[in-house]
N, C-alpha and C positions, 0 to 999 in steps of 0.2 A: 738449031738452036735450042735442041733440049737439055744441053748440059749449062746453058745460059736460063733454061726457065726452071729450073733446078734451085737455082740461088735462093730466095727463099728459103726453104726447105733446110738445106744444108748451114744457112748462115743462122739460124734460130735454134737449129736440133744440134749443130756441134757433131757432124758427120764424122765416124772416127773408123780407124781403119787400124787395126792391133796388130803389131810383129805376133811371127810365130817365135814359141820358146818353147822348152818341154817343159818347163815350170818358171812361167811368169814372174810369179814373186820371188824367187831366187835369181841371183845376181851371180851368173856362174861364169861373165863375159862383157866388157866396159860397154856399159848401159848410161841413154841419158833420159831420168826417171820425169824431167817434168821442163817446160818453160814456161817463165812467171814472167807475164808483163803487167808492168804499172804504171800507168791504168790499164785494165782491160777493154777497157774503150772509150773510143777520142774522138773529139772533136778532127775535121778536115783542118792540118797545122799544128794542129796540138803533138808533141814527141812522145817516144812512148821509149820507158826505161824495161831494158830486158835480161833474164838472165836465168842459166841453166843450168838445172842441177844435175851433175853428173856420178856416176857409179863405176867400182871396180870392181872385179873380183879381189879374191885373196891374192895377196902380190905382187898386184898393178898399184897405183896411186892416179886417182884422176889429175891431178894436179902437171902429171905427166902430155896428158893429151891436149890437142891443139882445135880451138874452136874457130871457127870461120861464119859468119854470119850473111845472110843476104831476105832480099826482101821481091813480092811479085806483086803486079796488080790482081785485084779480082779478075779481073778478064784476060788477064794473062797467061794464069797458071791453071793448077788445077783446083775446084774450090772445096772441095773435102780437104782435111786434116786430121791428125791428132794431135796429142800434147806431147807422144814420144812416139820414136819412128823408128825404124834402123833397116838393112838388106833391099831385098828387092820390094820387099810391100812400100818402098817409100812412094808416097805421094807428094812430093815436093813443087818445086818452081820450075822445075826443068831449066833448060838452055837461056828461059827469059830473066833470070833473077839477076837483081841488079846488087853488089854486093854494099854492105856500108860499113860493116866492123869486126876487129876479132877480140877473143876474149869471152870469159865464160860472162862478163856484164857486157852492156855496151847500151848505146842509148839511138835508136829510130831517129833520125832529124824531124820534124813539124813539117818542112818541105817538101819530104818526100812523102808522108802521110797526102797535105795538099793536094800533090800532083797525080797519088795512085786514085782519091778521091773521084780525081775528074771522069777515072774510065767509065763511072757510069753515065756521061751522058753521052759516051762513043755507044756503050750496049743500048743505050735509048735511041739512037740514031739507029743500030740494028735491025732490032726487031721491037719498035717500038709500039706496032700496028697489031702485034700477038697478043700485048697484057691489057688488062682490062685499063679504063681510066682513072687513072690516081695510084695505081700501082708500083709505077715508076718513082712517083713523089712520097708514099708509103715508105718502100727501101730505102729510100733517100734521108730520109726524115725520123721516120718512128724503128724501123728493124736495125736498120744499119746494113753496111757492108764487111764484109768477111776480108779483111787482107792477111794477106801468107807469108811467115816471118820464117825463116828457115837456119838452122845451128846446124851446121856441117863439122861433123865434132872425127878427128884423126885419130884414134887411138891404138897404139900397137902398129897391128897390121888389119886393123878395120878401118872403116871409114862406116860413121852413122850419120843419118840423117833424123833431125829433130824437128818435126812442124809443128809452128802456135799460129793458131786461129787470134785476133788480135779484130775487133769492132770498131768502122770507122762510120760513126753516126752523126750526120750534119744538122740534125734538130735538138741538138743540144744534151738530149739525156743520155746517162751514161752510169752503168752500172759500178762494182767495187769487189777489189780479191778478197776467199775468203780470209780471214785472220789468222797468226800465224798457229800453225799447230799445238794444240795446248789436251792433252790426254794424261792420263794414269797409269802408270807400268806397274801394275799388283796396286800397291797403296802408296806407288810414290808419283806424285804430282811432275809431269815433264811438261815445259816451257819452251820457246823461242830463245834463244840468245841471242838479245842486241846489238852481241859485238863484233859475230861473225856472221854473214847470211848462211842460209840452209844448215843452223847447227841449230839441235835442240839441247839441252842439260835438264838434271833434277831442279826443281824447286829452291832446294835445299842448299844447293850448290854442292852438293857430295856425288863421289860415284855412283852408278848405276851397276850392281851387280845381280846375276842371278846363277843359280845351279845348270851348267848345261846337260840339254838330255830330256828336261823336264819345261812342264807348260807354266806361260802365263798369259795371264788376261790382259789386252791394250783397250781401254776406253776412254773415246775422244770427249772431252769436256765439251758443254755447249755454252756456259755462261760460268766463268772464273766462279767458282764457290758456290753458284746455285742451277744445277741441274734442268733442264726445262725436258721432260720423256719425250714430247711429241716434237717440238721443231726447233732449229740451231739460228740462234738471234736473227744471224746477219744473210739470211739466203732474203733475197729479193724478186720482184716479179719484172717482166719482162715481154714486149709486143710482140707478137709475131702474125705472120698473115698465114692463112688456113687455107684448105685446098680451092675455097671461093674466091682466091685473095682478100678478104674482108682480117680487118685486124683483131686481133683477139689478145687477152693478157696470160701470163702462163707463169708458173712460180716457177722459181731455182730449186732445185735439190741436192743433199750435200753426198758426196761418195768420197770412201776414204780408201786409198789403195796403198798396202802396208807390204815392206820389203825389205830382204836381208839377203846377207851372202850363204847361210846355211840354216838346214831345219827346216820345218813343215809352218806352215799356215792353214788353219781352217777354211777360209776360206779367200783372201787374196784380197776384194775387195768388198766393202761393208758398204751399207747403206743405211739413214732412215727407216724406220726407227730400232734395225738389229744393228748397232754402231760398232758393239764389241769384237773385237778379233781374240784368236787363241792361236799364239806361237807355241809352236814346241821347238824349245833352241834346240842348235846342233851338239853333237857330243862332242865335239873340240870345245878346251877349253882357251880365254883368252880375251882379246877384244874383236868385238863384232858389230857391225853396224848396223843399224835399224832406222829405216826409212817411212818414212810416211808422205804420201800427198794427198792432198784435200783439194777435191771440186766441185764446182759448182751447178755444173752442167749446160753452162751460158758462157764458157770463155775463162773465168773466176780460178785463180789457181792461187795456192801457197803448198810447200812442204819444207821436211827440214830432216836431217839425219840424228840421231841419236847413237852414240860409241854405248854399248852395254860391256861389261867386263864378264864373261863365262867361267866360273868357279868349277872344282871339283865338286 
């Protein structure tokens, strides 16, 4: 029964298992950096659009990778999951997974989320007497159930497993993803490109160039044209069950994960109020990708890739 009783904590805290890399911020092998669910919290019967941002080391292209999607109900597989996952640390759905699509962008049908949400009734029948009165209903209509979606990526001779937690909430509450990444690359404003998913560009539409082997400051913008040093405008609050089984409100927090195929990052992951990052670019010249993944700590994600031309 113990894994089932851990549900409220994992549902609200987004338990994370991070893959082991020598330098997690440097993409030296095929990677799945993020899965975005739109929306990240749904009502039973509501469809979910899913997309995965893939990253490739120099000499490879993520366009050559194959992606297959599967889903498992809250009580059919592991509760814990992460935004990205690979190798033996995988905590995905396992043999109980149900396949539902291929490609970097898919839709999870509403009838699937409705059917999997019904698993709560099964769980209630199994351990109902072990939970305080009203706890099951609070999970169902306030906190929500974590649904696990898994993207299996076949990349060259590797198989990656990216796991995403989507919340199903029967009470009609919902939260949103962070807006598309918006940051400064030194003094250049970087915005999301609405022509292609997971693509960023300079706001002035010109190429982004920077000397190889030098440092550049990366600074997330909070509100277009008006930065508030205290709080991102898009952060939301959400209900959780505390250790006593009581409902309380918690606030999301912004996390910024930075990646590239070379160089060195001062921190790798930044968070408010110290959001800025320093990237020492690699010594080699030529096109070099820079990836940014923004998370709110409650299942919401946005991400993009910026091409940087490193010059002598």
